[in-house]
PAPA-370320 format. One record per residue: residue number from 1; residue in one letter; chain; x, y, z of N, C-alpha, C in turn. Coordinates in Angstrom, 1 decimal. Each point is the difference from the previous one (the first is absolute). Layout:
BEGIN
{num: NUM, residuo: A, cadena: A, n_X: X, n_Y: Y, n_Z: Z, ca_X: X, ca_Y: Y, ca_Z: Z, c_X: X, c_Y: Y, c_Z: Z}
...
This chain:
BEGIN
{num: 1, residuo: M, cadena: A, n_X: 0.8, n_Y: -1.2, n_Z: 0.0, ca_X: -0.8, ca_Y: 1.2, ca_Z: 0.0, c_X: 0.9, c_Y: 1.2, c_Z: 0.0}
{num: 2, residuo: Q, cadena: A, n_X: -0.4, n_Y: 1.0, n_Z: -0.8, ca_X: 0.7, ca_Y: 1.3, ca_Z: -0.1, c_X: -0.1, c_Y: 0.8, c_Z: 1.3}
{num: 3, residuo: D, cadena: A, n_X: 1.1, n_Y: 0.6, n_Z: 0.4, ca_X: -0.1, ca_Y: 0.9, ca_Z: 1.2, c_X: -1.0, c_Y: 1.1, c_Z: -0.3}
{num: 4, residuo: K, cadena: A, n_X: -0.7, n_Y: 0.4, n_Z: 1.0, ca_X: -1.0, ca_Y: 1.1, ca_Z: -0.1, c_X: 0.6, c_Y: 1.3, c_Z: -0.6}
{num: 5, residuo: D, cadena: A, n_X: 1.2, n_Y: 0.3, n_Z: 0.5, ca_X: 0.7, ca_Y: 1.2, ca_Z: -0.4, c_X: 0.3, c_Y: 0.0, c_Z: -1.5}
{num: 6, residuo: V, cadena: A, n_X: 0.3, n_Y: -1.2, n_Z: -0.5, ca_X: 0.3, ca_Y: -0.1, ca_Z: -1.5, c_X: -1.2, c_Y: 0.2, c_Z: -0.8}
{num: 7, residuo: V, cadena: A, n_X: -1.1, n_Y: -0.6, n_Z: 0.4, ca_X: -1.3, ca_Y: 0.2, ca_Z: -0.7, c_X: -0.5, c_Y: 1.4, c_Z: 0.1}
{num: 8, residuo: E, cadena: A, n_X: 0.1, n_Y: 0.7, n_Z: 1.2, ca_X: -0.3, ca_Y: 1.4, ca_Z: 0.1, c_X: 0.8, c_Y: 0.9, c_Z: -0.9}
{num: 9, residuo: A, cadena: A, n_X: 1.3, n_Y: -0.3, n_Z: -0.1, ca_X: 0.9, ca_Y: 0.8, ca_Z: -0.8, c_X: -0.4, c_Y: -0.2, c_Z: -1.5}
{num: 10, residuo: E, cadena: A, n_X: -0.3, n_Y: -1.2, n_Z: -0.4, ca_X: -0.4, ca_Y: -0.3, ca_Z: -1.4, c_X: -1.4, c_Y: 0.7, c_Z: -0.3}
{num: 11, residuo: L, cadena: A, n_X: -0.9, n_Y: 0.0, n_Z: 1.0, ca_X: -1.3, ca_Y: 0.7, ca_Z: -0.2, c_X: 0.2, c_Y: 1.5, c_Z: -0.1}
{num: 12, residuo: K, cadena: A, n_X: 0.9, n_Y: 0.5, n_Z: 0.8, ca_X: 0.4, ca_Y: 1.5, ca_Z: -0.1, c_X: 0.5, c_Y: 0.3, c_Z: -1.4}
{num: 13, residuo: R, cadena: A, n_X: 0.9, n_Y: -0.9, n_Z: -0.5, ca_X: 0.6, ca_Y: 0.2, ca_Z: -1.3, c_X: -1.1, c_Y: 0.0, c_Z: -1.1}
{num: 14, residuo: L, cadena: A, n_X: -0.9, n_Y: -0.9, n_Z: 0.1, ca_X: -1.1, ca_Y: -0.1, ca_Z: -0.9, c_X: -0.8, c_Y: 1.3, c_Z: 0.0}
{num: 15, residuo: I, cadena: A, n_X: -0.3, n_Y: 0.6, n_Z: 1.1, ca_X: -0.7, ca_Y: 1.2, ca_Z: 0.1, c_X: 0.8, c_Y: 1.2, c_Z: -0.6}
{num: 16, residuo: E, cadena: A, n_X: 1.3, n_Y: 0.0, n_Z: 0.3, ca_X: 0.9, ca_Y: 1.0, ca_Z: -0.6, c_X: -0.1, c_Y: 0.0, c_Z: -1.5}
{num: 17, residuo: I, cadena: A, n_X: 0.1, n_Y: -1.2, n_Z: -0.6, ca_X: 0.0, ca_Y: -0.2, ca_Z: -1.4, c_X: -1.3, c_Y: 0.4, c_Z: -0.6}
{num: 18, residuo: R, cadena: A, n_X: -1.1, n_Y: -0.4, n_Z: 0.7, ca_X: -1.3, ca_Y: 0.4, ca_Z: -0.5, c_X: -0.2, c_Y: 1.5, c_Z: 0.0}
{num: 19, residuo: D, cadena: A, n_X: 0.5, n_Y: 0.7, n_Z: 1.1, ca_X: -0.1, ca_Y: 1.4, ca_Z: 0.1, c_X: 0.8, c_Y: 0.7, c_Z: -1.1}
{num: 20, residuo: A, cadena: A, n_X: 1.2, n_Y: -0.6, n_Z: -0.4, ca_X: 0.8, ca_Y: 0.6, ca_Z: -1.1, c_X: -0.7, c_Y: -0.2, c_Z: -1.3}
{num: 21, residuo: F, cadena: A, n_X: -0.7, n_Y: -1.1, n_Z: -0.2, ca_X: -0.8, ca_Y: -0.2, ca_Z: -1.2, c_X: -1.1, c_Y: 1.0, c_Z: -0.2}
{num: 22, residuo: Y, cadena: A, n_X: -0.7, n_Y: 0.2, n_Z: 1.1, ca_X: -1.1, ca_Y: 1.0, ca_Z: 0.0, c_X: 0.5, c_Y: 1.4, c_Z: -0.1}
{num: 23, residuo: A, cadena: A, n_X: 1.2, n_Y: 0.3, n_Z: 0.5, ca_X: 0.6, ca_Y: 1.3, ca_Z: -0.1, c_X: 0.3, c_Y: 0.3, c_Z: -1.5}
{num: 24, residuo: Y, cadena: A, n_X: 0.5, n_Y: -1.1, n_Z: -0.7, ca_X: 0.3, ca_Y: 0.2, ca_Z: -1.4, c_X: -1.3, c_Y: 0.2, c_Z: -0.8}
{num: 25, residuo: L, cadena: A, n_X: -1.0, n_Y: -0.7, n_Z: 0.3, ca_X: -1.3, ca_Y: 0.2, ca_Z: -0.7, c_X: -0.6, c_Y: 1.4, c_Z: 0.3}
{num: 26, residuo: D, cadena: A, n_X: 0.1, n_Y: 0.4, n_Z: 1.3, ca_X: -0.5, ca_Y: 1.3, ca_Z: 0.4, c_X: 0.7, c_Y: 1.1, c_Z: -0.8}
{num: 27, residuo: A, cadena: A, n_X: 1.3, n_Y: -0.1, n_Z: -0.2, ca_X: 0.8, ca_Y: 1.0, ca_Z: -0.6, c_X: -0.2, c_Y: 0.0, c_Z: -1.5}
{num: 28, residuo: N, cadena: A, n_X: -0.6, n_Y: -1.1, n_Z: -0.6, ca_X: -0.1, ca_Y: 0.0, ca_Z: -1.5, c_X: -1.4, c_Y: -0.2, c_Z: -0.5}
{num: 29, residuo: I, cadena: A, n_X: -1.0, n_Y: -0.1, n_Z: 0.8, ca_X: -1.4, ca_Y: -0.2, ca_Z: -0.4, c_X: -0.8, c_Y: 1.1, c_Z: 0.7}
{num: 30, residuo: P, cadena: A, n_X: -0.7, n_Y: 0.8, n_Z: -0.8, ca_X: -0.9, ca_Y: 1.0, ca_Z: 0.7, c_X: -1.2, c_Y: -0.7, c_Z: 0.7}
{num: 31, residuo: T, cadena: A, n_X: -0.5, n_Y: 0.7, n_Z: 0.9, ca_X: -1.2, ca_Y: -0.5, ca_Z: 0.7, c_X: -1.2, c_Y: 0.8, c_Z: -0.4}
{num: 32, residuo: D, cadena: A, n_X: -1.2, n_Y: -0.6, n_Z: 0.3, ca_X: -1.2, ca_Y: 0.6, ca_Z: -0.5, c_X: -0.7, c_Y: 1.0, c_Z: 1.0}
{num: 33, residuo: G, cadena: A, n_X: 0.7, n_Y: 0.3, n_Z: 1.1, ca_X: -0.5, ca_Y: 0.9, ca_Z: 0.9, c_X: -0.6, c_Y: -0.7, c_Z: 1.3}
{num: 34, residuo: R, cadena: A, n_X: -0.2, n_Y: -1.3, n_Z: -0.2, ca_X: -0.5, ca_Y: -0.8, ca_Z: 1.1, c_X: 1.1, c_Y: -0.9, c_Z: 0.5}
{num: 35, residuo: G, cadena: A, n_X: 1.2, n_Y: 0.1, n_Z: -0.5, ca_X: 1.1, ca_Y: -0.8, ca_Z: 0.3, c_X: 0.1, c_Y: -1.3, c_Z: -0.8}
{num: 36, residuo: N, cadena: A, n_X: -0.8, n_Y: -0.1, n_Z: -1.0, ca_X: 0.1, ca_Y: -1.2, ca_Z: -0.9, c_X: 0.9, c_Y: 0.4, c_Z: -1.2}
{num: 37, residuo: Y, cadena: A, n_X: 0.8, n_Y: -1.0, n_Z: -0.4, ca_X: 0.8, ca_Y: 0.3, ca_Z: -1.2, c_X: -0.9, c_Y: 0.2, c_Z: -1.2}
{num: 38, residuo: D, cadena: A, n_X: 0.3, n_Y: 1.0, n_Z: -0.8, ca_X: -0.7, ca_Y: 0.4, ca_Z: -1.2, c_X: 0.7, c_Y: -0.6, c_Z: -1.2}
{num: 39, residuo: F, cadena: A, n_X: -0.3, n_Y: -1.2, n_Z: -0.3, ca_X: 0.6, ca_Y: -0.6, ca_Z: -1.2, c_X: -0.6, c_Y: 0.5, c_Z: -1.3}
{num: 40, residuo: A, cadena: A, n_X: -1.1, n_Y: 0.7, n_Z: 0.1, ca_X: -0.6, ca_Y: 0.6, ca_Z: -1.2, c_X: 0.9, c_Y: 1.1, c_Z: -0.5}
{num: 41, residuo: A, cadena: A, n_X: 0.9, n_Y: 0.5, n_Z: 0.9, ca_X: 0.9, ca_Y: 1.1, ca_Z: -0.4, c_X: 1.1, c_Y: -0.6, c_Z: -0.9}
{num: 42, residuo: R, cadena: A, n_X: 0.1, n_Y: -1.3, n_Z: -0.1, ca_X: 0.9, ca_Y: -0.7, ca_Z: -0.9, c_X: 1.5, c_Y: 0.3, c_Z: 0.4}
{num: 43, residuo: P, cadena: A, n_X: 0.3, n_Y: -0.2, n_Z: 1.3, ca_X: 1.4, ca_Y: 0.2, ca_Z: 0.4, c_X: 1.0, c_Y: -0.9, c_Z: -0.7}
{num: 44, residuo: T, cadena: A, n_X: 1.1, n_Y: 0.4, n_Z: -0.2, ca_X: 1.1, ca_Y: -0.8, ca_Z: -0.6, c_X: 0.9, c_Y: -0.4, c_Z: 1.1}
{num: 45, residuo: L, cadena: A, n_X: 0.2, n_Y: -1.3, n_Z: 0.2, ca_X: 0.9, ca_Y: -0.5, ca_Z: 1.1, c_X: 1.2, c_Y: -0.7, c_Z: -0.7}
{num: 46, residuo: D, cadena: A, n_X: 1.1, n_Y: 0.0, n_Z: 0.7, ca_X: 1.2, ca_Y: -0.7, ca_Z: -0.5, c_X: -0.2, c_Y: -1.5, c_Z: 0.4}
{num: 47, residuo: A, cadena: A, n_X: -0.2, n_Y: -0.8, n_Z: -1.0, ca_X: -0.2, ca_Y: -1.4, ca_Z: 0.2, c_X: 1.1, c_Y: -0.7, c_Z: 0.8}
{num: 48, residuo: Q, cadena: A, n_X: 1.2, n_Y: 0.4, n_Z: -0.2, ca_X: 1.1, ca_Y: -0.6, ca_Z: 0.8, c_X: -0.1, c_Y: 0.3, c_Z: 1.5}
{num: 49, residuo: E, cadena: A, n_X: -0.4, n_Y: 1.3, n_Z: 0.3, ca_X: -0.2, ca_Y: 0.4, ca_Z: 1.4, c_X: -1.2, c_Y: -0.7, c_Z: 0.6}
{num: 50, residuo: V, cadena: A, n_X: -1.0, n_Y: -0.2, n_Z: -0.7, ca_X: -1.2, ca_Y: -0.7, ca_Z: 0.5, c_X: 0.4, c_Y: -1.4, c_Z: 0.3}
{num: 51, residuo: Y, cadena: A, n_X: 0.7, n_Y: -0.6, n_Z: -1.0, ca_X: 0.4, ca_Y: -1.4, ca_Z: 0.2, c_X: 0.9, c_Y: -0.2, c_Z: 1.2}
{num: 52, residuo: D, cadena: A, n_X: 1.0, n_Y: 1.0, n_Z: 0.2, ca_X: 0.9, ca_Y: -0.1, ca_Z: 1.1, c_X: -0.7, c_Y: 0.1, c_Z: 1.3}
{num: 53, residuo: H, cadena: A, n_X: -1.0, n_Y: 0.9, n_Z: 0.1, ca_X: -0.8, ca_Y: 0.1, ca_Z: 1.3, c_X: -0.8, c_Y: -1.3, c_Z: 0.2}
{num: 54, residuo: F, cadena: A, n_X: -0.6, n_Y: -0.5, n_Z: -1.1, ca_X: -0.8, ca_Y: -1.2, ca_Z: 0.2, c_X: 0.8, c_Y: -1.2, c_Z: 0.3}
{num: 55, residuo: F, cadena: A, n_X: 1.2, n_Y: -0.1, n_Z: -0.6, ca_X: 0.9, ca_Y: -1.2, ca_Z: 0.3, c_X: 0.4, c_Y: 0.0, c_Z: 1.5}
{num: 56, residuo: K, cadena: A, n_X: 0.3, n_Y: 1.2, n_Z: 0.5, ca_X: 0.4, ca_Y: 0.0, ca_Z: 1.4, c_X: -1.1, c_Y: -0.4, c_Z: 0.9}
{num: 57, residuo: L, cadena: A, n_X: -1.2, n_Y: 0.5, n_Z: -0.3, ca_X: -1.2, ca_Y: -0.3, ca_Z: 0.8, c_X: -0.3, c_Y: -1.5, c_Z: -0.1}
{num: 58, residuo: D, cadena: A, n_X: 0.0, n_Y: -0.5, n_Z: -1.2, ca_X: -0.3, ca_Y: -1.4, ca_Z: -0.2, c_X: 1.0, c_Y: -0.9, c_Z: 0.7}
{num: 59, residuo: Y, cadena: A, n_X: 1.3, n_Y: 0.3, n_Z: -0.1, ca_X: 1.1, ca_Y: -0.7, ca_Z: 0.6, c_X: -0.2, c_Y: -0.1, c_Z: 1.5}
{num: 60, residuo: Q, cadena: A, n_X: -0.3, n_Y: 1.2, n_Z: 0.6, ca_X: -0.2, ca_Y: 0.0, ca_Z: 1.5, c_X: -1.2, c_Y: -0.8, c_Z: 0.4}
{num: 61, residuo: A, cadena: A, n_X: -1.1, n_Y: 0.1, n_Z: -0.8, ca_X: -1.2, ca_Y: -0.8, ca_Z: 0.4, c_X: 0.3, c_Y: -1.5, c_Z: -0.1}
{num: 62, residuo: R, cadena: A, n_X: 0.7, n_Y: -0.4, n_Z: -1.0, ca_X: 0.4, ca_Y: -1.4, ca_Z: -0.2, c_X: 0.9, c_Y: -0.5, c_Z: 1.2}
{num: 63, residuo: K, cadena: A, n_X: 0.8, n_Y: 0.9, n_Z: 0.4, ca_X: 0.9, ca_Y: -0.3, ca_Z: 1.1, c_X: -0.8, c_Y: -0.2, c_Z: 1.3}
{num: 64, residuo: L, cadena: A, n_X: -1.0, n_Y: 0.8, n_Z: 0.3, ca_X: -0.9, ca_Y: -0.2, ca_Z: 1.1, c_X: -0.9, c_Y: -1.2, c_Z: -0.1}
{num: 65, residuo: R, cadena: A, n_X: -0.4, n_Y: -0.2, n_Z: -1.2, ca_X: -0.8, ca_Y: -1.2, ca_Z: -0.3, c_X: 0.7, c_Y: -1.3, c_Z: 0.4}
{num: 66, residuo: A, cadena: A, n_X: 1.3, n_Y: 0.0, n_Z: -0.3, ca_X: 0.8, ca_Y: -1.2, ca_Z: 0.3, c_X: 0.1, c_Y: -0.2, c_Z: 1.5}
{num: 67, residuo: F, cadena: A, n_X: 0.0, n_Y: 1.0, n_Z: 0.8, ca_X: 0.0, ca_Y: -0.1, ca_Z: 1.5, c_X: -1.3, c_Y: -0.6, c_Z: 0.4}
{num: 68, residuo: M, cadena: A, n_X: -1.1, n_Y: 0.4, n_Z: -0.6, ca_X: -1.3, ca_Y: -0.5, ca_Z: 0.4, c_X: -0.2, c_Y: -1.4, c_Z: -0.4}
{num: 69, residuo: V, cadena: A, n_X: 0.4, n_Y: -0.4, n_Z: -1.2, ca_X: -0.1, ca_Y: -1.4, ca_Z: -0.4, c_X: 0.9, c_Y: -0.9, c_Z: 0.9}
{num: 70, residuo: Q, cadena: A, n_X: 1.2, n_Y: 0.4, n_Z: 0.2, ca_X: 1.0, ca_Y: -0.7, ca_Z: 0.8, c_X: -0.5, c_Y: -0.2, c_Z: 1.5}
{num: 71, residuo: D, cadena: A, n_X: -0.3, n_Y: 1.1, n_Z: 0.6, ca_X: -0.3, ca_Y: 0.0, ca_Z: 1.4, c_X: -1.4, c_Y: -0.3, c_Z: 0.4}
{num: 72, residuo: Y, cadena: A, n_X: -1.0, n_Y: 0.3, n_Z: -0.9, ca_X: -1.4, ca_Y: -0.2, ca_Z: 0.4, c_X: -0.7, c_Y: -0.9, c_Z: -1.0}
{num: 73, residuo: N, cadena: A, n_X: 0.7, n_Y: -0.5, n_Z: -1.0, ca_X: -0.7, ca_Y: -0.8, ca_Z: -1.1, c_X: -1.2, c_Y: 0.7, c_Z: -0.6}
{num: 74, residuo: I, cadena: A, n_X: 0.1, n_Y: 1.3, n_Z: -0.1, ca_X: -1.0, ca_Y: 0.8, ca_Z: -0.7, c_X: 0.3, c_Y: 0.1, c_Z: -1.5}
{num: 75, residuo: T, cadena: A, n_X: -0.9, n_Y: -0.4, n_Z: -0.8, ca_X: 0.2, ca_Y: 0.1, ca_Z: -1.4, c_X: -1.2, c_Y: 0.6, c_Z: -0.7}
{num: 76, residuo: A, cadena: A, n_X: 0.2, n_Y: 0.6, n_Z: -1.1, ca_X: -1.0, ca_Y: 0.6, ca_Z: -0.8, c_X: 0.3, c_Y: -0.3, c_Z: -1.5}
{num: 77, residuo: H, cadena: A, n_X: -1.0, n_Y: -0.4, n_Z: -0.7, ca_X: 0.2, ca_Y: -0.4, ca_Z: -1.4, c_X: -0.7, c_Y: 0.9, c_Z: -0.9}
């Protein structure tokens, strides 16, 4: 079983990565006045930057999933 401090640190890292992803979106996609992204404004995003953010988020989520499967036998298909 993973040490609680290790899992907490990995969860903190996941939140930091998620926050960075949303900061990127916030900086590059206008909102509609209610806080929703306005995709109708047709923002142009750098595909490599979007992928880089997503890859970090996905990697961290898969890392945490491994802890859950290993320690608690929790799986999702």
